[in-house]
SELUM-914006 format. One record per residue (C-alpha): residue in three letters; residue number from 1; x, y, z negated. Coordinates in nm, 4 decimals, decimal comma. Layout:
N
+-----+-----+----------+----------+----------+
!   r !   k !        X !        Y !        Z !
+-----+-----+----------+----------+----------+
! ALA ! NUM !        X !        Y !        Z !
...
+-----+-----+----------+----------+----------+
//
This chain:
119
+-----+-----+----------+----------+----------+
!   r !   k !        X !        Y !        Z !
+-----+-----+----------+----------+----------+
! MET !   1 !  -0,0051 !   0,0009 !   0,0296 !
! LEU !   2 !   0,1119 !   0,3108 !   0,1086 !
! GLU !   3 !   0,2300 !   0,6068 !  -0,1868 !
! PHE !   4 !   0,2022 !   0,9568 !  -0,1787 !
! PRO !   5 !   0,4051 !   1,1715 !  -0,4000 !
! LYS !   6 !   0,2662 !   1,3582 !  -0,6409 !
! THR !   7 !   0,3038 !   1,7180 !  -0,6551 !
! ASN !   8 !   0,2417 !   2,0220 !  -0,9111 !
! ARG !   9 !   0,1989 !   2,2749 !  -0,6422 !
! ARG !  10 !  -0,0900 !   2,4334 !  -0,6951 !
! ARG !  11 !  -0,3316 !   2,6602 !  -0,4310 !
! LYS !  12 !  -0,2167 !   3,0328 !  -0,4586 !
! LEU !  13 !  -0,5152 !   3,2522 !  -0,5396 !
! LYS !  14 !  -0,6408 !   3,5356 !  -0,2668 !
! PRO !  15 !  -0,4911 !   3,9011 !  -0,3979 !
! PHE !  16 !  -0,7814 !   3,9949 !  -0,4222 !
! THR !  17 !  -0,9013 !   3,7274 !  -0,7337 !
! GLU !  18 !  -0,5785 !   3,7198 !  -0,8531 !
! LYS !  19 !  -0,6522 !   4,1074 !  -0,9317 !
! ALA !  20 !  -0,9992 !   4,0374 !  -1,0226 !
! LYS !  21 !  -0,8019 !   3,7548 !  -1,2616 !
! ALA !  22 !  -0,5565 !   4,0049 !  -1,4293 !
! LYS !  23 !  -0,8316 !   4,2302 !  -1,5433 !
! GLY !  24 !  -0,9901 !   3,9105 !  -1,7267 !
! TRP !  25 !  -1,3108 !   3,7877 !  -1,4308 !
! LYS !  26 !  -1,3956 !   3,5193 !  -1,3293 !
! ASN !  27 !  -1,6006 !   3,5129 !  -0,9659 !
! LYS !  28 !  -1,8696 !   3,4183 !  -1,1151 !
! GLU !  29 !  -1,8333 !   3,6966 !  -1,3692 !
! LEU !  30 !  -1,7989 !   3,9515 !  -1,0486 !
! ALA !  31 !  -2,1122 !   3,8071 !  -0,8858 !
! GLU !  32 !  -2,3394 !   3,8898 !  -1,1675 !
! ARG !  33 !  -2,2054 !   4,2230 !  -1,2541 !
! TRP !  34 !  -2,2530 !   4,3117 !  -0,8518 !
! GLY !  35 !  -2,5875 !   4,1361 !  -0,8207 !
! VAL !  36 !  -2,4424 !   3,9004 !  -0,4763 !
! SER !  37 !  -2,3925 !   3,5142 !  -0,5131 !
! PRO !  38 !  -2,0844 !   3,4105 !  -0,6643 !
! ARG !  39 !  -2,0276 !   3,2061 !  -0,2771 !
! GLN !  40 !  -2,1213 !   3,5780 !  -0,1254 !
! ILE !  41 !  -1,8002 !   3,7063 !  -0,3978 !
! SER !  42 !  -1,5684 !   3,3978 !  -0,2101 !
! ASN !  43 !  -1,6773 !   3,5847 !   0,1231 !
! VAL !  44 !  -1,5045 !   3,9144 !   0,0265 !
! SER !  45 !  -1,2377 !   3,7399 !  -0,1539 !
! ALA !  46 !  -1,1279 !   3,6154 !   0,1714 !
! ALA !  47 !  -1,1528 !   3,8940 !   0,3619 !
! PRO !  48 !  -1,1800 !   4,2602 !   0,1073 !
! LYS !  49 !  -1,2745 !   4,5003 !   0,2741 !
! GLN !  50 !  -1,1273 !   4,9233 !   0,1218 !
! LYS !  51 !  -1,4726 !   4,9622 !  -0,0410 !
! ASP !  52 !  -1,4477 !   4,6129 !  -0,2154 !
! TRP !  53 !  -1,1221 !   4,6812 !  -0,3365 !
! ASP !  54 !  -1,2256 !   5,0451 !  -0,5095 !
! ALA !  55 !  -1,5230 !   4,7912 !  -0,6799 !
! LEU !  56 !  -1,3001 !   4,6127 !  -0,8052 !
! ALA !  57 !  -1,1014 !   4,8854 !  -0,8777 !
! GLY !  58 !  -1,3655 !   5,0437 !  -1,1132 !
! VAL !  59 !  -1,4699 !   4,7199 !  -1,3124 !
! PRO !  60 !  -1,2862 !   4,7363 !  -1,5728 !
! TYR !  61 !  -1,0183 !   4,5312 !  -1,8267 !
! LYS !  62 !  -1,1574 !   4,2333 !  -1,9907 !
! LYS !  63 !  -0,8420 !   4,1544 !  -2,1983 !
! ILE !  64 !  -0,7428 !   4,4998 !  -2,3100 !
! PRO !  65 !  -0,8816 !   4,5829 !  -2,6612 !
! ILE !  66 !  -1,0331 !   4,9472 !  -2,6206 !
! GLN !  67 !  -0,8641 !   5,1281 !  -2,9753 !
! THR !  68 !  -1,0049 !   5,3137 !  -3,1400 !
! THR !  69 !  -0,8487 !   5,7436 !  -3,1260 !
! GLU !  70 !  -0,7054 !   5,7265 !  -3,4309 !
! SER !  71 !  -0,5455 !   5,3601 !  -3,4320 !
! ARG !  72 !  -0,4089 !   5,5163 !  -3,0653 !
! ILE !  73 !  -0,3277 !   5,8686 !  -3,2062 !
! GLU !  74 !  -0,1119 !   5,6267 !  -3,4952 !
! GLU !  75 !   0,0725 !   5,4305 !  -3,2155 !
! LEU !  76 !   0,1482 !   5,8084 !  -3,0327 !
! GLU !  77 !   0,2921 !   5,9874 !  -3,3503 !
! SER !  78 !   0,4808 !   5,6463 !  -3,4467 !
! ALA !  79 !   0,6849 !   5,6768 !  -3,0796 !
! LEU !  80 !   0,7017 !   6,0706 !  -3,1238 !
! LYS !  81 !   0,9344 !   5,9674 !  -3,4662 !
! GLY !  82 !   1,1327 !   5,7134 !  -3,2731 !
! ILE !  83 !   1,2446 !   5,9323 !  -2,9927 !
! ALA !  84 !   1,2846 !   6,2159 !  -3,2131 !
! SER !  85 !   1,4718 !   6,0213 !  -3,4598 !
! HIS !  86 !   1,6649 !   5,8798 !  -3,1413 !
! ILE !  87 !   1,7238 !   6,2470 !  -3,0063 !
! GLU !  88 !   1,8749 !   6,4000 !  -3,3241 !
! THR !  89 !   2,1134 !   6,0552 !  -3,3817 !
! VAL !  90 !   2,2420 !   6,0924 !  -3,0350 !
! SER !  91 !   2,3048 !   6,4854 !  -2,9670 !
! PRO !  92 !   2,4300 !   6,6515 !  -3,2623 !
! SER !  93 !   2,4008 !   6,9557 !  -3,0955 !
! GLY !  94 !   2,0050 !   6,8871 !  -3,0528 !
! PHE !  95 !   1,8446 !   7,1514 !  -3,2608 !
! ALA !  96 !   1,6376 !   7,3205 !  -2,9371 !
! LEU !  97 !   1,4991 !   6,9589 !  -2,9087 !
! SER !  98 !   1,4315 !   6,8972 !  -3,2780 !
! SER !  99 !   1,2718 !   7,2173 !  -3,3069 !
! VAL ! 100 !   1,0798 !   7,0812 !  -2,9556 !
! TRP ! 101 !   0,9496 !   6,7670 !  -3,1879 !
! HIS ! 102 !   0,8388 !   6,9900 !  -3,4549 !
! MET ! 103 !   0,6753 !   7,2208 !  -3,3172 !
! ALA ! 104 !   0,4373 !   6,9623 !  -3,1691 !
! LYS ! 105 !   0,3610 !   6,8441 !  -3,4763 !
! LYS ! 106 !   0,1192 !   7,1266 !  -3,5467 !
! PRO ! 107 !  -0,1968 !   7,0752 !  -3,4794 !
! PHE ! 108 !  -0,3760 !   7,3433 !  -3,1413 !
! SER ! 109 !  -0,6273 !   7,5828 !  -3,2050 !
! ARG ! 110 !  -0,8233 !   7,8373 !  -2,9882 !
! ASP ! 111 !  -0,6956 !   8,1698 !  -3,0243 !
! SER ! 112 !  -0,9536 !   8,4524 !  -2,8574 !
! ALA ! 113 !  -0,8066 !   8,4096 !  -2,5385 !
! GLY ! 114 !  -0,8855 !   8,0899 !  -2,5075 !
! ASP ! 115 !  -0,4644 !   7,9737 !  -2,4638 !
! GLY ! 116 !  -0,4146 !   7,6720 !  -2,7234 !
! VAL ! 117 !  -0,1466 !   7,7706 !  -2,9319 !
! PRO ! 118 !   0,0158 !   7,6360 !  -3,2211 !
! SER ! 119 !  -0,1420 !   7,7549 !  -3,5897 !
+-----+-----+----------+----------+----------+
//
């Protein structure tokens, strides 16, 4: 009896399906979201038009958790502190950069002209 060698080759995903999968969506889920049949999504993924790419670009990521504004601010402040300490370490004459950092930490308010100025 003739035996064929086993291979671990998987079929490569189409770029449209690959992008949808990267955003956490399956074709069936996209079909439900867009109100079309899964077969139509399969057809679209085989030969996507610009409008299909645009529609996919508008689909939100499912796998990325949405952060609250406060947690994002804390994350950015932490990153800025790390950058500032690196600047102070690398540049002993980093007075100008250091003063910019201290200005950036001040909260902003609106003056009567409507310009944002440090308070």
